[in-house]
N, C-alpha and C positions, 0 to 999 in steps of 0.2 A: 683086590684084583689078583688072580693067580698068575704064575709066571707064564703058563701056556697062553692065557688070554692076552698078556702083555706082548707076546711075540707074534700074535696072530696078524696075518697080513691085512692091512686096512682096506685093500682093494678087493678082497674076497668076502662076499656077503651073499648068502642064500637064504631064501624065504620059501618054506614049504617044499624044499627039495629042488627048487628051480633057481637058476641063475638070474640075478637082477640085472637086466640089460636096459640102458637108457634109450635104446632104440625102440622099445616097446611103449614108451610114453608118448601119446599123441601130442605133437607140437601145436602151439597156438596158431591159428590160420594167419597166414601172412607173415609170420615171424620165422626166421631162419635160426635153427639150433645146431650146434655142433654135436656129433655123435660121440658118446663116451661109453665104453664097455668096461664093466666090472666083472671079471672072471676070477674064479678061484684058482689057486695054484700058480698064480703069476709070480713074476720075480718081485722081490721086495723093493720098495722105493729107494732110490739113492739117497744117501745122507747129504744134508746140506752142509756138513762140516767140510771145510777145505783146508788143505795143508798150509801151514804158515809160510810166509815169504822168507827168504834167506835171512833177513834181519829180525825175524821173530814176530813181525806184525801180522795180524790176520789178513787174508786177502779179502778184497770187497767182493760182495755177492754179485753174481751175474745178472744182467738186466735182461728180462724177458720182453719180447715184442708182444704188444697187445693190439688186437684189431677190433675196432669198434664198428659194428654193422648198423646201418640205418634201418629202422623198422618201417617197413612199407606196408601200406594197406593191400588187401587183396585186389586183384584186377578182374573185373567181370568183362570178359572179351565180347560177349554177345551185346551186353548193354552198352559198352563203349562204341562198338560199330554202329549200333542203331542210333545212339545219340549223335555221333559224328555225321551220319548219313542225313539225319533230320536237320542238323544245322547247315549242311551243305545245300540241302534241297530247299529248306524254308528260310534259314537265317541269312544266308549270303544274298539270295534274291531280294529279301526284305531290305537289307542294308543298302543294296544298290538302288532299289526303288526309292527309299527314303531320302537318299542323297544323290540322286541321279545327276543334277547339274554339277555337283563337286566331282563326281567320278568322270563326268564328260570332260571337264577341264583338266583333270589329272591325266586321262588318256591322251588328250591333245598335246600336253606338255611332253609326255613320254615319246610321242611319235614325231613331234615337230621341233623340239628344243634339244639342242645337243647337251646342255648342261644337266638335263634330267632324262636323257635317253636310257640311263641304267635302271630307271624305275620299272621297266618291263621284267627285270629279273628279280626284283625284290620279294615279291609274294612267293614264287617257287623256291627261292633260297630259304625263306623263313620256314616253309613247310619242311624242307630238308633238314634244317637245323633242329626242328622239333623231332624229326624221325631219328636223327643221329643220337639224340639224348633219350631215346625211348627206354633204355635200360634203367634209368633212374626215375621212371615215371612213378609218382607218389601213390597211385591206386585209385580205385573207383569210388566216388562219392555220388550217391543216387539223389540225395536231396539238394535242392537249390541253396546257394549261399546268398543271403539277402544283402550282404555287404557289397555284392557286385552291382547293385543298383546305383552306388555312388558314381562310378565312372559314367553310367548311362545318363544321370542327372547332369553331370558336367557336359556330356555330349548335347543334351537338349538346350542347356544354357548357351553354349557356343553357337549352336544353330540359330537360336533366337537373336543373339547379339549380331551374328554375321548377316542375318536377314535384314535387321534394322539399319545397320551401318554400311551394308553392302561390302563386307570383307570377305572376298572369295577364299583367301588363304586360311582364315579362321574356320570357315565352313569345311574346307578340306581336312584340316587337322582334327576336326571334331570326329571324323571317321575313326581315327586311332583310338579315341576313348570309347567309342561304341564297340570296337573289337575287344578292348580290354574288359569292358563290362560284361560282355556276352560270355567271355571265357571264365571270368570270375564268378558270374551268377550260376552258369550251368555246371561248372567243374569243381568249384570250391576254392578255398584259400590256398591249400597246399599245391594244387595243380596250377593255379594262377602264378604263384611265386616260382614254380618250376619253369613255367613257359614264359615268364616275363623277359628274361634276357633275349630269348629268340623273338619274341613279339616286338621288343624295342628295335629290332632291325627294320621294322616297317617305317620308321620315321624317314628313311632315306628315299621313300617313294613320293613324298609330298614336296610341293614347292614352298620355297621360303616366302614369307610375307613380302609384298612388293617394296615397301619402304626399307625393310631390313636388307633385302637383296640388292637395292640400289646403294645403299650405305656400305655394304660389304664390298661391292664391285669398285666403288670409288677409292676406298682405302687399299684394297688389293692391287688395283691398277697403278696407284702412285707408288706403292711399295715395290711392285714388280719392276717398274722403271728404274728405281734407285738401285735395287739389287742387281738387275741385269747390267747396269753401267758399271757397278763394282766388279762383276765377273768379267766383263770385257777389259777393264783396266788391268785386272790380274793376268790376263793373257797377252798384254802388251798393246791392246787397242785403245786409241784416244777416244774416250766417251764421256760426254757431259750430259747429265740428266736435267731436263728443264720440264717440269711438271710431268706430263705423261709422254714426253718425247725424249729420245735419246739422240743427241747430235754426235755423229761419227765424223770421220775424217773426210769421207766422200759422200755422205748421205745423211739423212735423218730417218730414224726408225721410230715410228709412232706406236704406242702401246694402246690398242683399242680396248673397248670395254669387253670384248670377247676374249682378249688376252689377259684378263685380270687374274685368272688362275682359280676362279671359283669352281670350275668343272674338275680341275685336278683336285682341289681340296675335298670336295664332296666324294669324289670317286676313291680317293686313297683312304679317307675316313671310313668309307663303307667297306673297303678291303680290310682295313685294320679291325673293324668291329667283327667282320666275318671270321677273321683269323683268331680273334679272342674266343668266339663261340665254339670253334672247332678244336682248339688246343686246350690241354689241361695244364694251365699255368696258375701260379699264385695270383691272388687278386691284385697285388701291387704291380706285378709284371704286366698284367692286363691293362692296368691304368697307364703304365709307361708306354706300352705299344700303341695305345690309342692317342696318347699326347704326342708321341714321336711322328705320327702321320701329319701333324700340322706343319712343323718345320721342313719335313720332307716334301710336302706339296709346294710350299713356298720356294724351296730350293729348285725343284724341277721345273717350275713354271718360269722362274728367272733364267735358268739355264736354257729353256727353249727359246726365249726371246734373244738371249745372247748368241745362241747357235744360229738363229735366223739371220741376225746381223752379219755374222762371219760368213755364211753362205752367200748372202747378197753382195758382199764386198770382195771376197777372194775366190769364190767358186761360182762365178757367173755362168761358166760353160756347163757345169753340172746342172744348175737350176734351169737353164734354157733347155737342156736335154729332157728334163722331167716335165717341163711346161708344154702343154698342149695348146692348140690354136684357140684363142679367146680367153685363155686363163691368165690370171695376174701372177707374175713371178713371185711377188711377195707372199702371196697366199700359198703358193706351191711350196716355197721354202719353209713357211710356218707350218704347214701340215706335215712335211717331211721331218722337221725338227720335233714336232709333237709326237710322231710315231717312234722316233728314236728314243726320246726321253721317257716314254711309257715303259719300255723295256728296261731302261736304266732305273726307273723308279721301282719296278717290281724287283729288280736285283738287289737294290739297296735295302728295301724293305724286308726281303728274304734274308739277306745278310745280317740285318740288325736283329732279327728274331733268333737266327742261329747263334749269333755272338752272345746275346743275352742269355740263352740257355746254356752256353758253355761256361760263361762267367759265374752264373748263379745256378749251380747244380743242385738237385735235390738228393740229399744223402739220407739213407735209411740206417739207423743204428740198430 
């Protein structure tokens, strides 16, 4: 090799008198490529040699940041809109018709049961979560994925068992598997995995099985009485828990089944799940946030019971002022305490997320 060829700029290369430009190369469909220009007459590349350190040792090479881009399939907007419209016009009415008794019981629980009143907002919120994550949509798959038939088979088995054993809750939960199967079958595995976190939010719209619901309420009711008595003792109030009753100095405060805290637990768990879907946090922080919702719900419910007892013992005038004719003062004090503790719970949950982000910061090197 001659000396002139050895000193030739490696970035300058011409073929047939034309400059070689990477922008003229057609990129593969759906794959993003960085543009790189190779022009003649450019400045020679900088040498990788670095000046030695004061002690004579060579300096370490600089670390370059590398960005890994996810390869996404192309999106056929017309086909996507047509398929979504067909699913909304045909698939949704078919699902409601096939499981109409279950949907009827679900709607009744939403409208008449306080513990499941939040179910009215679950489906719109799920659609919103999918819309927020639309930038990472994996792409259009036109052919059906036969693996999606597996959740549909699970749906059919659950419907059959629920019909024989008269298990209303199992029939309701089978709808969840029908939705998973429909998305998996029509959209493919990649889209199914992309949508699975958002679709999992739908579990909060279903009722718990009756036996499990009663078991949870009994345990939460006893725990709430014990915990509330401890909180009252911490503020100087004499409180003795006896099963589901707290004996105070001038009265007895009963912890009813409605005060078990199941409503707080489900609501705060749903808020935690929604926060995880909306935030971009590491997976372990998402797990910590969801787990934190459980002790927070237990603490808030016990604090509500303790605050109710304090209001009834020391703030009778305030309770009488809020009580209308025909109302029970205990119920009014309990509702007021619940309203106050809702805002406290939201504040504590938001503070925990903020503090978690401050302690464990994401550092880019």
